N, C-alpha and C positions, 0 to 999 in steps of 0.2 A: 434561574435565567436561562440555563442552556436544559434542552431536553434529550438531544441526541449529539453525541461527541464521536466524530470519525477520527481515527487514529492508523494512519497508513505505517506500515513496518516493514522494514526489509530483513528484521532478525538480528540486525547488529546489536551490539550492548547500548550504542547512542539509541538507538531506536528502542530498545527494552525501557530505556529511562523515559522516553516519551510516552510509552505504554502506561508506565507506573504514574506518571503525572496524569493522563487522562483518566485512568482509572479512579485514582483520588480525587479528581475534581469532579468526576461523574458521581462517587460516593456523596461528595459535599453537597451537590446540586440535585440528589436523586434523578439522576439523568441515566441514560442508556449510552453504552460504548458500542461503536461499530468498527469492528477490526477490518483492516483492507490491507492485501497482498496484491501487488501488481506482478504478474509473471510476463515473461518475454512472448511477443507475438509469434505466431507461426507463420513464417515467411520462406516457403521454399523456392528454390530456384531450378525447378526442373529443365527449363529451357536451355540451360548448360549443358544437359546431359544426353540429349537427343532421345533416342528410342529406349534406352536403358535406364532403370532406376537404381541410383548407387546403393550399394551396402550399407546398411545402417541407416536408410532413409526412415523418417518418422512421420506418419500419417497425421493430418489434422486430429483426429479422435485420439491417437495416441499421445500428440503434444499436449491436448487438452487434459488428458489423465494426469499426465506428468506434472502439469501446472497445478492441478487440483491437489494432488499429493504434496507437491514442494508448499504449496500455500497452506495446507492443513497443518503442516510441521511448523512452518512459521508462525501462524496464528496461534498455535497451541499456547504460547505465553500469554497472549491476551485474554484467551478463556480462562487459563490459569488464574491469572491475576484478578480477573473479573470474578470469578467463583470466590476467591479467597476474601475479596472486600464485599461479596454480596451484591454486586452491581450487575444489573441486567446487561447482556452482551450479544451481540450477533456479529457475524463475520463473514466476509466474501473474499473470494479471490478472482481477478480478472486478468485478461490478457491485454497487453498494449504495447506498442512501440515507444510512447511518450508517457511515462508514469504520471507527470504532473495533470496531464488531461484526464486519466482516468481517475485519479484523485479528485478534480474538480467534478466530473461527472458523478461519481459515487457519492460526493457530499449532496449533490442537486437530487440525484435518485432516491437515496435514502432519507431525505429531508433533514440533513444534519444543520445544526446551527453553529457549530464550533469544528473546527479542524485542529488536532493537536498532532504535531509531527516534529521531528527531529531535524537538524542542520548538521552535516557533516563538516561544516564551515572550510569548504575548499577555497584555495586562494591561488592567485597567478594562473600557471598554465593548466594545471588540473581542472581549474573552475573553466578556463576556456574551453578545454577538449570535452570535458564530462558534463558542463552545465551544473545549474543548480536546480533540483527539482523543487526545492522549499522556495527560492526566490520566484520562480515560476508561478507556484502556487499562491505566493504572498500577492504577486501582481495581477491574477487572473480570478481568485476565488471571490465569490460573491458574500461569503461569510466570514467572520473572524477566524485568524489563523494564530494560534499559540505556538511558537518555536521554542523547542527545549534544546538546551546545549550540555 
């Protein structure tokens, strides 16, 4: 039924549980797993500094390299679980200010027919302030979304 399963991960234990679920489902469906990690966007504010560049400033290229390294570390769990289950796997890391939009774009771009993701089940003020990426993906995704808790 499914051929490509997108599994966004942030590396948390809850997210790793969603990865295990996605890999198991991919094995049963003879599908491929697509791991995704969304890193922060590069957003410098050089206008605030005038003519001098502040110490520790990170260029766009340096930021992209850091995002790739962090993404590779986080996506290692996806690769290892998929390899152990003998499930085909690909993975990518992207930058974005709004992870839910990057998840939806990745599902479309990679032609995934299912998204498997965790929900941190935030409630109250933390949900209001931090939002729920899972809720936004559920509301906007064009493919089914399986939420793991």
